[in-house]
N, C-alpha and C positions, 0 to 999 in steps of 0.2 A: 503494500501500500506506500503510495506517495505522500511524502510528508507535504503539510500545510501550514503556514505560520498565520496566525488569528490573533486580532486583538482581542482585547475588554469587550469590546462591541459585538464578538462576534463578526468581525470584517474581514475576508480573505487578503491578506497581502503578499500581492505575487511580482508585484512592481517596483523595481529601484531604480533610483536618481543618483548616478553616483557621478561626483566632479571629480575629476583630474586636474584641476589647476585651480586659481583662485584668479589667474593671469589673463590679461586679455589686451590685445592690440586695439581695441575699439575705448572707448567714455560713455558707453552711452546712458544719456541724462536720466531716467528709469533705473538706470542699474548701479551706478557708480556716482561717487562724486567726482569733482572735475581730478583732484589732487588725491591717491588712491597711496594707502602703504601697505601693501603684501605680504604673506607669510614669507616669514625666513625658509630657507630650503627645510632646516633640520623637522620643522613643524608637519613639513608636508607628506604625504605618506608617499613612501617609493611605488615605483610601479609592481614589484614582486608584494606589496602590500595589497594594493588595489585588486592586484589577481587572488590574492590569496580570498580576500573577502568575496570576491565576485563567485567565486566557487564557493564557498561558504553559503553565500544567502542561495546560490542555486539548488545547494544540497537541501538548504530548508524549504524549499517549496518557492522560490522567486522564479518568475519564467520571461520577466522581459526586463532587460536593462536597458537604459538611455544612459549614456556618457554626456555631460556636462561641463560645464567651468564657471567663469571666465569661458575660456573660448578654448576648448578641448585642442583644437586641433594645433596650437600653438606648444602642447607638452610634447617635449623630445619624447621618442619610442610608444607614441600614441599607436601606430599602424600595427605594429609586434603586439602590443596590450588587445589591441582588439581581436586579432587573431586567436590568441589566447580564452579570451573569453566570448567570443560567438563558437569556440569548438566545446565548449562546456556541456557534457549531457545533460539534458532536460532544460537550458534555456532553450525558448521559442522564438524569441530573437532578439536580437541587438540591434539599438538603434541611436541616434546620435541627437544634438544640436550644435548648430552651429552658426556663426555671423558669416560664414561663407566664403571669407577673407581668402583661405587658401587651399580652398577646394578643386583651383584650375590644377593645382601639384598632387592633391590629396585623394579627389573624389575615386579616381579608377583604385587605386591601392585601396581603399578603403572597402572599395564592393568585393575586391579580390579576399580581403580579410574576414571578409561575414559580414560588414554591416547592411541589415535589410532596408532599414530606411533614415531617410536624412531630414532635419525640421530647419530652415534656415530665414534668416531673422531679417527681414527686412521692413523698413518702417517708411519709407519715404521714396520715390521714383523721380528726384530730382536731387542733383548733383548737392547744390549750396545746402538746401536742406537737409541730407541725409549728411552730409559734413556736420552740419549743427547739431543734429539729435544723437548722432556719436563722436561728436568734437574732434576725431579725425580720419573718421571712414572716408574712402574712397567706391561711390557707387559702383564705376565699371568693371571695376576689379571684384564686385560683390555680384554684379549681373553678368560676370563673366565666369566664377564660380558656380551660380545658379546652373548656365549651360552644360560646364561640365559636368557636374550632377546629373542632369538627364543623361547627357551622353554615356556617361561611364556604368549607366542601367540599374540604379537604385528600386527596388520593387515599388517604394514611394516616395515623393518629396512633398515635403508641407512647408510653405512661406507662412512665418510667425509676425504678427503686426502689434505693435502695442500702439493702441490710438491717444491720442491723447488730444482734447479742442486745443488751440491754439496754436498746434504746433502739424498735424497731421491728418485731422479729423478732415480736413477735405479732399484727402486721399483714396480713401476708402473705395468710393469707386474705382478710379485709376487702378489701383492697387488690385482690387475683384479682378477688374480687366485683363490686365498683365498675366494672372494668374489663369485665367481662362484662355488667354491666347498660349500660355505656355501649358496648358492642360495639366495642369497640378493645383493640389489641394493651398486653401489658405486660410488661418484662424486668428480672426481679431481677439486680443487681449485687452483688458482692464488691467490698468494700472495696477502694480501690489504696490501695498505703502511698507515696505523695506529699504530702510535706511535714509537716514537725512541727507537729502539732494541737493540743497543750497534752496529749494525754492518749496512752495505750496503747490501740493500735489493735489489737494481739490479745486485749486481754480483751475489745471487742466483734465478733471477726472470726465471722464469719456464711457455711458453706461453700455453693455451688450446691448440693451432696448432700443438706444441712440441710433447705433453702429445699424442691427438689423434691420429698422425703421426707416433706414436711409435708402439702404439695398431696397428694401423690400417696394420703391418709390421708381426704381427702374427696372428691376428684376424679377419674374414671378418666382415666389420660390415653395419647397416642398419640403415638409416635415421628414425628416429620416431618425431610425431607429439605431442608426449604426454606431459601432462605437471603436474605438482605437486603442482600448484600453489605457487611457488617457483621463483627463479632465473635461475633455473640449464636447460641446454638442454641435450635432452636427445640422446641418440642412443641404438640400440641393436646389440645383437652377433648374429650373422645369427646360430652358433651350441651350443648357449648355451641362449637357450630363457626366463630364470627363472632371469635371471640378467639384469637392464638396467646399462647403465655408462651415466653417469652426467657429465658437463660441466658447470665450472660457472666462468666465463671470465670477472671481472669488467675490469682488465686494457686494456685487448685486444679487446672483441668484450661485451662494455656494454648493460645492457639489460632493459636502463631506458625507454626506450619507453613504454613499457610495464608493468613499476613497479605499484604494487599494495598491495604495504606498507609501514608503518612506525614502527620505532624501540622506545622501551621504555628502559630509563635504569633506573637502579634499584632506584637511587635518585628522580627518576619522571620525568627528561629529556625527552619531546617526540622527536625525532630527524627525521625532515621532511627527511633527507637525508642519506645516510652511509659516505658521500663524502662531505657534507658541516657541518657546525657548526652550522648553525639556527636550534632554537630550541624553546620549549613550556616550560614553566616551570610548570608541573604540581601538582607537590608536593605542592606547595605554594598555588595553588586555591583548590586542595583537602583540605586542613589545615585553607585556610580560610572559607570554604564553605561547614562546615561537612556535613550540611543536605541537601542541595541544589546542585544539578547535573546541572541546565541549564548554570550557568555562564561557568561552564568545556566545557560541547557543545557546548557554543557560542564562548570560547575562543580556540577551538579545531576545528571549522568549518572556524575561520578566520587562522586559521594558515596554513588550510591544501592549504588555495589560496597562500601561500606564497612555499608551496613547488618547489623546483628546476626540471627545466625539466631535467636535468643529472648532473650527479655528474664529477669531472674533473682529475681520475687517470689518471698518464700517463702510455704509454706499458711496461715504465723502472719501474715503481713498484717504484720506489722512496717517501719518508714520503711525503706527502703533508696534512696531517691531525695527529695534536699531540695529539689527544683523542688513547687510546689503546684498542684495540678490546676488550680486558673484560670489557671496558668500557662502549662499544657501544653494549653491549647486543649480543655475540657469534657470 
């Protein structure tokens, strides 16, 4: 009988979001402060430790692992790490979230290594605005990365767009049109209130309902019961069946009742909930028990019983957790 992990509310936990770095070549305004201090190397999990934890979690019933950051593709050795994780018996799929900056050179090696699906952040199609949102990103580099990802043959590609009033709400329809033309999916995400980024998030907060209403003014939308195994709720376009539209609504329509995931930061903190600070120090356990997984498994099972029923993000999107998004695992 296969192992199944459950939390204290009976929810099955089969999805791990694993950060491989807190560093990024962008400084997106919703993710980081302008001037960031990153973790010293000795506090970051080694590739061997990441691989050991992935093996342990799959052995405990995790069937989907998403590698995140920061930007995972700037971590040296990332392709080989993907190869090891993708080969784990029992893992259904290894997927990744990226800003797209490195995909021109790494898309094909990642597919060959066993990465099934790729989520790519894209918040604007205007070069100057894109640079303003990312603080230093090159839009053309990312668009070329998306093209490389399509050519490489991932089983699925999805764009992620964090929608903010006053910054890119007016680009919802152009971004959707771009996804339609590329025949890929797109998800519109409410800004998450993580970290003090030097501005009031409430002023730019845009709900999924507003985004959906805007899209519905131009496109016939069809309800869909599809599930990617994550938090997005999907709809289909009546005239464009190749593109799904997802909505991730942590503030206005939380998805806590069906939560099936935990996050692991690159320093080995297992976050039981994105919107809470309670965590398990996996790095300490790894280094205390280098040859014995059982104490780690025991601690993991005990920690899952503390997983909260829900987070407490407000509908106004104001900061409630001081931890930055890059520290939370993308």
